[in-house]
C-alpha positions as CSV (number, residue, x, y, z in Angstrom):
1,M,2.2,-17.7,12.2
2,K,4.3,-15.5,9.9
3,V,3.6,-11.8,9.8
4,F,4.8,-9.0,7.5
5,I,4.9,-5.4,8.7
6,L,5.0,-2.6,6.1
7,G,6.0,0.6,7.9
8,D,5.8,4.2,7.2
9,L,6.7,7.4,9.2
10,E,3.9,9.9,8.7
11,G,1.4,7.9,10.9
12,T,3.5,7.9,13.9
13,A,2.2,9.6,17.0
14,G,3.7,13.2,17.4
15,V,4.7,13.4,13.7
16,V,2.8,16.1,11.8
17,D,5.3,18.0,9.6
18,F,7.1,17.3,6.4
19,Q,9.8,19.9,6.5
20,R,10.5,19.5,10.2
21,Q,10.0,15.9,10.9
22,T,9.9,13.5,7.8
23,Y,12.1,14.7,5.1
24,S,15.6,13.4,5.4
25,D,17.0,17.0,6.0
26,A,14.3,17.8,8.6
27,K,15.5,19.2,11.9
28,Y,13.7,16.5,14.0
29,Y,14.0,13.6,11.4
30,E,16.0,11.5,13.6
31,Q,13.7,12.0,16.6
32,S,10.8,10.9,14.3
33,K,12.6,7.8,13.4
34,R,13.1,6.9,17.1
35,L,9.5,7.5,17.8
36,A,8.4,5.2,15.0
37,T,10.9,2.5,15.9
38,L,9.7,2.3,19.5
39,E,6.1,2.1,18.3
40,I,7.0,-0.7,16.0
41,S,8.9,-2.6,18.6
42,A,5.8,-2.4,20.9
43,L,3.6,-3.6,18.0
44,I,6.0,-6.6,17.6
45,D,5.8,-7.3,21.3
46,G,2.1,-7.6,20.8
47,I,2.2,-9.7,17.7
48,L,4.5,-12.2,19.4
49,E,2.3,-12.2,22.5
50,G,-0.6,-13.1,20.1
51,G,1.2,-16.2,19.0
52,A,3.1,-15.1,15.9
53,S,6.5,-17.1,15.4
54,E,8.1,-15.0,12.7
55,V,7.9,-11.3,12.1
56,W,9.3,-9.4,9.1
57,F,9.6,-5.7,9.0
58,L,10.0,-3.5,5.8
59,D,10.8,0.3,6.2
60,G,8.6,1.7,3.4
61,H,9.4,5.4,4.2
62,G,11.6,6.7,1.2
63,P,14.6,8.1,2.9
64,G,14.1,5.6,5.9
65,G,11.7,5.9,8.7
66,V,13.3,3.8,11.6
67,D,16.4,3.6,13.8
68,Y,17.6,0.1,13.3
69,E,19.6,0.1,16.6
70,L,16.3,0.4,18.5
71,M,14.5,-2.3,16.5
72,H,13.0,-5.2,18.3
73,S,15.4,-8.1,18.8
74,E,13.0,-10.5,16.9
75,A,12.4,-8.6,13.8
76,K,13.6,-9.9,10.5
77,M,14.5,-6.6,8.8
78,V,14.1,-6.1,5.0
79,I,16.5,-3.3,4.3
80,G,18.5,-1.3,1.7
81,R,17.6,0.8,-1.4
82,P,16.4,0.3,-3.9
83,L,13.9,-2.2,-2.8
84,V,11.7,-3.8,-5.5
85,A,8.1,-4.9,-4.8
86,P,7.0,-7.3,-3.4
87,W,10.0,-7.0,-1.0
88,G,9.9,-10.7,-0.1
89,L,6.1,-10.8,0.7
90,D,4.6,-13.9,-0.7
91,E,2.0,-16.7,-0.1
92,S,4.0,-17.9,3.1
93,F,2.8,-15.0,5.2
94,D,-0.4,-15.2,7.2
95,A,-1.0,-11.5,7.7
96,L,0.0,-8.0,6.6
97,F,0.3,-5.2,9.2
98,L,0.4,-1.6,7.9
99,Y,2.2,0.5,10.5
100,G,2.3,4.3,10.6
101,H,0.4,4.9,7.4
102,H,-1.1,8.1,5.9
103,S,-4.2,8.7,3.9
104,M,-4.1,9.4,0.2
105,A,-3.4,12.7,-1.4
106,N,-5.9,15.5,-1.1
107,T,-7.8,13.8,2.0
108,E,-9.5,16.4,4.0
109,R,-7.7,16.8,7.4
110,G,-5.4,13.9,6.4
111,V,-2.2,14.4,8.4
112,L,0.7,14.4,6.0
113,C,-1.5,12.9,3.4
114,H,0.0,12.1,0.0
115,S,0.2,9.4,-2.5
116,W,3.7,7.9,-2.7
117,N,5.6,11.1,-3.3
118,S,4.5,14.4,-1.5
119,R,6.5,16.6,-3.7
120,A,5.6,15.1,-7.1
121,I,2.3,13.3,-7.2
122,A,-1.2,14.9,-7.2
123,N,-3.4,11.7,-7.4
124,C,-3.5,8.1,-8.5
125,W,-6.1,5.8,-9.7
126,L,-6.2,2.0,-10.0
127,N,-8.9,0.7,-12.5
128,G,-10.6,4.0,-12.4
129,D,-10.8,4.5,-8.6
130,L,-8.7,6.9,-6.5
131,I,-6.2,4.9,-4.5
132,G,-3.2,5.6,-2.2
133,E,-0.6,3.5,-0.5
134,I,-3.2,1.9,2.0
135,G,-5.4,0.5,-0.6
136,F,-2.7,-0.5,-3.0
137,N,-0.6,-2.3,-0.3
138,A,-3.7,-4.1,1.0
139,A,-4.6,-5.2,-2.6
140,L,-1.0,-6.3,-3.3
141,A,-1.0,-8.5,-0.2
142,G,-4.4,-9.8,-1.2
143,S,-3.0,-10.8,-4.5
144,F,-0.9,-13.3,-2.6
145,G,-3.8,-14.4,-0.5
146,V,-2.5,-12.4,2.6
147,P,-5.1,-10.5,4.5
148,T,-4.4,-7.0,5.9
149,V,-5.4,-7.2,9.6
150,F,-4.0,-4.1,11.2
151,I,-3.3,-0.4,10.5
152,S,-2.1,2.5,12.6
153,G,-2.1,6.1,11.6
154,D,-4.3,9.2,12.0
155,D,-8.1,9.0,11.9
156,T,-8.3,9.6,8.2
157,A,-5.8,6.7,7.4
158,V,-7.9,4.5,9.7
159,T,-11.1,5.4,7.8
160,E,-9.5,4.8,4.5
161,M,-8.4,1.3,5.5
162,R,-11.8,0.5,6.9
163,G,-13.2,1.2,3.4
164,Y,-11.3,-1.9,2.2
165,V,-11.4,-4.1,5.4
166,P,-14.2,-2.9,7.7
167,N,-13.2,-5.1,10.8
168,V,-9.4,-4.4,10.5
169,T,-7.7,-3.9,13.9
170,T,-6.5,-0.2,14.3
171,V,-4.6,2.2,16.4
172,E,-5.6,5.8,15.8
173,T,-2.4,7.7,16.7
174,K,-3.8,11.2,16.2
175,I,-6.9,13.1,15.0
176,G,-6.2,15.4,12.0
177,L,-6.8,19.1,12.2
178,S,-5.1,19.8,8.9
179,Q,-2.4,18.3,6.7
180,T,0.3,19.5,9.2
181,S,-1.4,19.6,12.6
182,A,-3.3,17.1,14.8
183,V,-4.4,16.2,18.2
184,S,-1.9,13.3,19.0
185,L,-1.6,10.6,21.4
186,S,1.5,10.8,23.6
187,P,4.3,8.4,22.5
188,L,4.0,6.2,25.6
189,K,0.2,5.8,25.2
190,S,0.6,5.1,21.4
191,R,3.2,2.3,22.2
192,Q,0.8,0.8,24.8
193,L,-2.0,0.7,22.2
194,H,0.2,-0.8,19.5
195,Q,1.2,-3.6,21.8
196,E,-2.4,-4.3,22.7
197,A,-3.7,-4.1,19.1
198,G,-0.8,-6.2,17.8
199,R,-1.9,-8.9,20.1
200,E,-5.5,-8.5,19.2
201,A,-4.8,-8.5,15.4
202,V,-3.0,-11.8,15.5
203,E,-5.8,-13.4,17.5
204,K,-8.4,-12.2,14.8
205,V,-6.5,-13.1,11.7
206,S,-9.0,-15.9,10.8
207,E,-11.9,-13.4,11.0
208,I,-10.5,-10.8,8.6
209,Q,-11.7,-11.1,5.0
210,L,-9.3,-10.8,2.2
211,F,-9.2,-7.6,0.2
212,S,-8.3,-8.0,-3.5
213,I,-8.8,-6.4,-6.8
214,A,-9.4,-8.5,-10.0
215,P,-7.0,-8.1,-12.9
216,P,-6.1,-6.7,-15.4
217,Y,-4.9,-3.4,-13.9
218,E,-4.6,0.1,-15.2
219,F,-2.7,2.5,-12.9
220,V,-2.9,6.2,-13.7
221,T,-0.7,8.8,-12.0
222,E,-1.3,12.5,-12.1
223,L,2.0,14.4,-11.5
224,L,2.4,18.1,-10.5
225,D,5.1,18.8,-13.1
226,V,4.5,18.6,-16.8
227,D,8.1,17.8,-17.6
228,S,8.2,14.9,-15.3
229,V,5.3,13.3,-17.3
230,S,7.2,13.8,-20.5
231,L,10.2,12.0,-19.1
232,K,8.1,9.2,-17.7
233,A,6.4,8.8,-21.1
234,K,9.6,7.9,-22.7
235,Q,9.8,4.6,-20.7
236,A,8.8,1.3,-22.3
237,D,5.1,0.5,-21.6
238,V,4.3,3.9,-20.2
239,E,1.4,5.7,-21.9
240,R,0.9,9.4,-21.6
241,V,-2.8,10.3,-20.9
242,D,-2.7,14.0,-21.0
243,T,-0.4,16.9,-19.9
244,H,-0.1,15.8,-16.3
245,K,-1.1,12.0,-16.4
246,F,0.5,8.8,-17.6
247,K,-0.7,5.3,-17.2
248,I,0.8,1.7,-17.0
249,C,-1.0,-1.5,-17.5
250,S,-0.3,-5.1,-16.1
251,D,-1.9,-8.3,-15.3
252,T,-0.3,-8.2,-11.8
253,L,-0.2,-5.8,-9.1
254,V,3.5,-6.6,-8.7
255,G,4.0,-5.5,-12.3
256,I,2.3,-2.1,-11.5
257,A,4.3,-1.7,-8.1
258,Q,7.6,-2.3,-10.0
259,R,6.9,0.2,-12.7
260,R,4.7,2.9,-11.3
């Protein structure tokens, strides 16, 4: 069995603050990356115990969200910037795992909730429905026939994922109190749960229904800054919707991901 893990940083146990933990100039940024990497390595232990033979890992946190020196020895790491979707993900994979994810922008109590860019984007819609990274990534994998079988993150991220795949295997790393506060698991407990859930998710792959969205696709992005919309609208195949929104259209989700 071949598994693809798409990782982020905001859903890691103990991580609750943009300015102090997840931005590249944050005081505790390196510590956050270590915490995430140890959780990911525990997850990979479980995935391998469950019977997977090959595990790819992509760091999806913009400035980087892992310490590669601490990464599991069996991980095949998709690294570098820029990385263009679908990052090597294709029909050869049996399952997608979403590690350390966050809920979409404006989610009540969503710890570090945002949609792709916390400093620039207000909201995103796919074919008229609000969507964040969780739903989009699951749908992107689904377009290749790959089910999303696992997610870890705060309780709002887990709830968001269950709206797409009700019986997905989960690790709830923290319960949100606000966008920058939570009741969190300890790092050691979270690693233990990631290992157990990784094993369980592999064993349940055949039970997980595929989440997909039928083409064609219209992706609308609402930006916080008016000038940024003007700049974006100058690009080919980008249409300005109003003062703060632009849209792109495509027959494939890969086409949306590469241009959004």
